[in-house]
C-alpha positions as CSV (number, residue, x, y, z in Angstrom):
1,X,-82.4,34.5,119.3
2,X,-84.6,31.9,121.2
3,X,-83.1,30.7,124.5
4,X,-81.3,27.3,124.4
5,X,-80.6,27.7,120.8
6,X,-76.9,27.3,120.0
7,X,-75.0,30.5,118.9
8,X,-74.2,30.3,115.3
9,X,-72.7,33.5,114.8
10,X,-69.6,33.8,112.5
11,X,-67.7,35.0,115.6
12,X,-68.6,32.1,117.6
13,X,-67.7,29.7,114.8
14,X,-64.4,31.5,114.6
15,X,-63.6,31.1,118.3
16,X,-64.7,27.4,118.2
17,X,-62.1,27.0,115.5
18,X,-59.5,28.9,117.4
19,X,-60.2,26.7,120.4
20,X,-59.7,23.6,118.4
21,X,-56.5,24.7,116.8
22,X,-55.2,25.7,120.2
23,X,-56.0,22.2,121.6
24,X,-54.4,20.5,118.6
25,X,-51.2,22.6,118.6
26,X,-50.9,22.2,122.5
27,X,-51.3,18.5,122.3
28,X,-48.7,18.2,119.5
29,X,-46.2,20.5,121.3
30,X,-46.6,18.5,124.4
31,X,-46.0,15.2,122.7
32,X,-42.9,16.5,121.0
33,X,-41.5,17.9,124.3
34,X,-42.3,15.0,126.3
35,X,-40.5,12.7,123.8
36,X,-37.3,14.8,124.5
37,X,-37.8,14.7,128.3
38,X,-39.0,18.5,128.4
39,X,-42.1,20.3,129.7
40,X,-43.4,23.6,128.2
41,X,-41.8,25.4,131.0
42,X,-38.6,23.7,130.9
43,X,-38.3,24.2,127.0
44,X,-39.1,27.8,127.5
45,X,-36.3,28.3,130.0
46,X,-33.9,26.2,127.8
47,X,-34.9,28.2,124.8
48,X,-34.1,31.6,126.6
49,X,-30.8,30.4,127.8
50,X,-29.8,29.2,124.3
51,X,-31.2,32.3,122.6
52,X,-29.8,34.8,125.1
53,X,-26.7,33.1,126.2
54,X,-25.5,32.2,129.7
55,X,-27.3,34.2,132.5
56,X,-27.9,34.2,136.1
57,X,-30.8,32.5,137.6
58,X,-32.2,35.8,138.5
59,X,-32.0,37.2,135.0
60,X,-33.6,34.1,133.7
61,X,-36.5,34.5,136.3
62,X,-36.9,38.1,135.2
63,X,-37.1,37.2,131.5
64,X,-39.5,34.4,132.3
65,X,-41.6,36.8,134.6
66,X,-41.4,34.1,137.4
67,X,-40.1,33.9,140.9
68,X,-36.4,33.0,141.6
69,X,-37.7,29.9,143.4
70,X,-39.7,28.8,140.3
71,X,-36.4,29.2,138.3
72,X,-34.4,27.1,140.7
73,X,-36.9,24.3,140.2
74,X,-36.7,24.6,136.4
75,X,-32.9,24.8,136.3
76,X,-32.7,21.8,138.8
77,X,-34.7,19.7,136.4
78,X,-32.8,20.9,133.3
79,X,-29.4,20.3,135.0
80,X,-30.6,16.8,136.1
81,X,-31.5,15.9,132.5
82,X,-28.4,17.3,131.0
83,X,-29.7,20.4,129.3
84,X,-27.9,23.0,131.2
85,X,-25.0,23.3,133.8
86,X,-24.6,25.8,136.6
87,X,-21.4,27.6,137.1
88,X,-19.9,30.1,139.3
89,X,-20.3,33.7,138.2
90,X,-17.0,35.4,137.1
91,X,-17.5,38.6,139.0
92,X,-20.2,37.9,141.7
93,X,-19.6,34.9,144.0
94,X,-23.3,34.9,145.2
95,X,-24.6,34.5,141.5
96,X,-24.9,31.3,139.7
97,X,-24.8,31.3,135.8
98,X,-27.0,29.0,133.8
99,X,-25.3,27.6,130.5
100,X,-26.8,25.5,127.9
101,X,-25.0,22.2,127.3
102,X,-24.3,20.7,123.8
103,X,-27.5,18.6,124.5
104,X,-29.4,21.7,125.4
105,X,-28.2,23.7,122.5
106,X,-28.9,20.7,120.1
107,X,-32.6,20.4,121.6
108,X,-33.1,24.3,121.2
109,X,-32.0,24.1,117.6
110,X,-34.1,21.1,116.9
111,X,-37.2,23.0,118.4
112,X,-36.2,26.1,116.1
113,X,-35.9,23.6,113.1
114,X,-39.4,21.9,113.8
115,X,-41.0,25.3,114.3
116,X,-39.9,26.5,111.0
117,X,-41.1,23.2,109.3
118,X,-44.5,23.4,111.0
119,X,-44.9,27.1,109.9
120,X,-44.1,25.8,106.3
121,X,-46.4,23.0,106.4
122,X,-49.4,25.2,107.9
123,X,-48.7,28.4,105.8
124,X,-46.4,27.3,102.9
125,X,-49.2,26.9,100.3
126,X,-51.2,29.9,101.3
127,X,-50.8,33.2,99.4
128,X,-48.6,35.8,101.3
129,X,-51.6,38.1,101.6
130,X,-53.6,35.4,103.5
131,X,-50.6,34.6,105.9
132,X,-50.4,38.5,106.5
133,X,-54.2,38.5,107.3
134,X,-53.7,35.6,109.7
135,X,-50.7,37.5,111.5
136,X,-52.9,40.7,111.8
137,X,-56.0,38.9,113.1
138,X,-53.9,36.9,115.6
139,X,-52.2,40.0,116.7
140,X,-55.4,41.7,117.2
141,X,-56.8,38.7,119.2
142,X,-53.6,38.6,121.4
143,X,-54.0,42.3,122.1
144,X,-57.6,42.1,123.0
145,X,-57.0,39.1,125.4
146,X,-54.2,40.7,127.1
147,X,-56.5,43.6,128.0
């Protein structure tokens, strides 16, 4: 390859498309969450509280792999906007439980429904074999990136 020529390899083309799809998906997700008064971090915290049930802030921090201070900030915002409530722990006076509100549960359920709808829009017309290939390739890429 001559210097200053663009790399036109198949791998580079695939990476360029992956970047483009990543950007489009991130922008779409951000728009949808913003319309609901959520950020990605808040939505992830809310999703986990709804999915796993009421938990302490420490448990939520461990689940999200963040510091307790970060979780306090997330839960403050979620509580302020009506997605969760904090209550005293039944057995440990020092612990605070985070519980989803009806609004929080409805928002998480809506996210789940919209995710299923998007999956169907993106992959519904593809043969199952092709979807399996996409899954395999993406799993491989995630593994490589994590290393």
